[in-house]
Every structure is written in structure tokens, then in C-alpha cells.
N, C-alpha and C positions, 0 to 999 in steps of 0.2 A: 662885312668883316665877320669872320667866324669867331665864336666864343666857345672856349673849351673850359669846362669846370671839372676839377678832380678834387676828391676829398677823402679824408681818413678820419672817421668819427666813430668812437667806441659805443656811444649810447644809441641803441636801436631807434628810440623815439625821435631823437634829434636827427639822426641819419635819414629816417623816413620823411621828416618834415623838409629837410634840405632837398631830397629827391623830388618830393611833390612840388616844391617851389620851382625847381629847375624845369620840370614838365609844364607847370602853369605859365612859365615865361617863354615857352616855345622851344625849349631845348629837347634833344632826343638822347636817350640813354644809349651809350656805346659799350659800356662795361658796367659792372655793378655800382661802382662809385665814380663814374665818368659820364659827362653829358657834353654834347656839342650842338651847335646850331648857329644860324645867322640871325642875329638880333641887333636892333639899333642901339645907339648910345643911351637913349632915354630908358629903354627897357633894361639894358645892362645895369645902369645905375640903380634902378628900382630893385632889381634882383640882388645886387650887392648889398643894398641897405637891408633887405629882408633876410638875407643869409647871415649878415652880421648880427641882426637881432635874434635869429633862431639859435645861432651858435652861442652868442652871449659869452658867459664865463665858463661854459662847458668845455670839456677837454675835446680838442679836435683841430683839424687843419683843413682849410678850404683854399684851393689855388685856382686863380682865374687867369686864363691866357687869351690874348687876342691873336688870331691867325689870319693873315691876309689870303685872298684867293690864290695869289701866285704860290704861296707856300703850301697851302692845303692840297694842291694838286700833286705834291710829292709824297703825300701820305701813303703808307703801305700798311697792310694788315697781314700779320702772320698768325696762323692758328693751327693747332694740331688736328690730325685727321679725325679724332673723336670729339672735337669741339662742336657743340651745338648751341648756337646763340639762343638766348632767352627771348621770349616774346617782347617785341619792342626794340631789341638790339638792332643796330644797323652796322654793316661792315664797310660800306663806302658811301660817301656823300654824292 
């Protein structure tokens, strides 16, 4: 099962901690505030607990989506001709 995490967090320190935690749990950055990867339920639950703790009462929004293999194959990426992915970004799984 693919896990997609997207977030909108105004505080740079909190946003960086969320990003670091996503990477530490095996997810890959696909946009500045979006990560995806295949992780098991136990890892996902651990990540959710850590993200809840990091965000705490701070202003922000973290959304977590589970996407099955059948649905992920319909993923399309559209980017402009001058778009240059940052290091670590992936375009297709």
C-alpha cells in the first residue's frame, strides 16, 4: 500500500521536522510538501504518532492518504518545460 503525505505548515522548523520524519520512515519527496512511499501499517502508525507530536498545537495541516497499487498506476505527472526537479524528487514510482 502506498502512503501519500501532504502538508501545509507555516513554521519552517516544524515543516522541516515533518519532512525529516517522512524521510526517516522511508518516504520519498515528490514535491516540496509531499512525500510518497510503500510502508507497512506498523511504520505508518509510528509515523502518524510522530507527526501528531511534531505538529502538536502548532498551526498546520497534515493529510495522509493510502493508495493501492491498482490506483497508483493511474498516476500522471504534468510539469512545465522549465520545471527542474530538486534533488531527491521523483516523477514516477
